[in-house]
N, C-alpha and C positions, 0 to 999 in steps of 0.2 A: 504494500500500500504506500509506504514512504517513497519507494523507488518510482512508482507510477505518478505520485504527486510531483516529484522532482522533474520527471520527464515533461509533465504538463506545464510546469512553471517555466522550464527552459523553452519549450515550444511557444509558450505565450510571449516570452521575451523576444523571440525571433519574429513572431507574427506582429508584435507591436512595432518593430522597426521596418521589416520588409513588407508588411501588410499581409492580408490573407491571400494565399496563393490561388491562382485561377488556372484553368486548363489552358488559357492563352499563354501565360508566362511559364507554365510548367506542364507541358503536354502529357508526360508520363505519370503525373501525380495520381490519377485515378487507378492506375495499374499497380500501385505499390501495395504490398501485402497487408499493411495495417491501415490503409486509407480510410475505411469506414469505422474504425474503432473509437475515435474521438472526433468531436466537432468543436469548432470555435466560432464565435460571432465574427462577423465581417469587421475588419478594421483597415483603414487606409494606411499606406506606408508613410513613415516619417522621413522627410528628407535627411540624408546622412549628415549634411552640414549642420543640422540641428542636433543630431546625436553626438557628433564630435566637433563642436564649434571652434575649438582651438586648432584643429587640423588644417593643414594647407590644402589648397585646391587639388594639388597632385596627390596628396594622401587620401583625400575623399574619393578621388577618381579611382585610385588603386583599391581601396576598401570596397567601393561599389562594384568592382569587377570580381571580387571574391564573394561578396554576400549576395549570391544569386541562388534561387531555389533549384533551377535546372542545372545539374552538373555539366551537361553538355555545353552550356553557355558560360560556365565559370572560367576565369582566366587561368591557364595552366601555369604551374610554378616556374617553368623555364622562361615563359614570356614575361611573367611578373618581375623576374630579376632584371629585365631590360626596361622596366617602367621608369619614366622620368623621375619619379619620387626618389629613387636610389641615387640620382646623379645631381641633385640640387643641394644647396646649403641648408642646413648643416649636413655635411657628409657623415656617413657612419663612422663611429669611433671604435677602436679596439676595446674589448671589455675591460682591459686593465686601465684605460683612460677614464672610465665612467666612475662617477661618485657612488659610494655604497650608501644606499638609502637607509633611513631608520624607519621603524614601524611603530605606531602607537598601539599600546595594549588597551584593554577594556577600561582601565582606570585613567587613560590619557597620558601615561608615561611613555616616553620614547625608549626603544631598545634597539641595539644594533642587530642587523641581519647577519647570520653566520653564513658566509659565502662558501664555506667548506662542506656544508651539508648538501648532498645531492638534491637536485630540484624536485625529483619525484617524492622525496620525503617531506618537502616543504609544502608542496602544492595540493597533495591529495593523499588519500589513504593508501599506504604501500601495498595493502592486500589486493588492490585493484590490478596490480601488475602480476598477480599470481593467477594463472589460467584456471586453477582449480578452486578459486575463491567465489563459489556461487553465493555464499551467504552475504557477501557485500552487495551483490545485485539485488538479492531478494529482501534485504533489510529495509 
């Protein structure tokens, strides 16, 4: 039940930004195996410039080519690497040149982020990386 609620919440977040998909923008949508299992009210898409207002025009353009329902219309990674966003100022920096951010805990106190901990241990439940971890999905 918790997993299903999380999936619905994630889908709702996508729908809020991209709008409710239609067969015109996603022709294969109705042939997906879970197509009729849940329904959502119609919502219009939010312009990405409103979702990421601080992003450059090039960044919004790149993001908009990734956030597409129909996978056949999505920008391939190899082409994305040639997008103009990667070649405008500020140019990408090596990770060693980036500042290490601090994170606020629930009480508002800042603490340093340990960069030596593998990212999968920071970002999500490590059991998700175990192919036999059915209980994580079912919980």
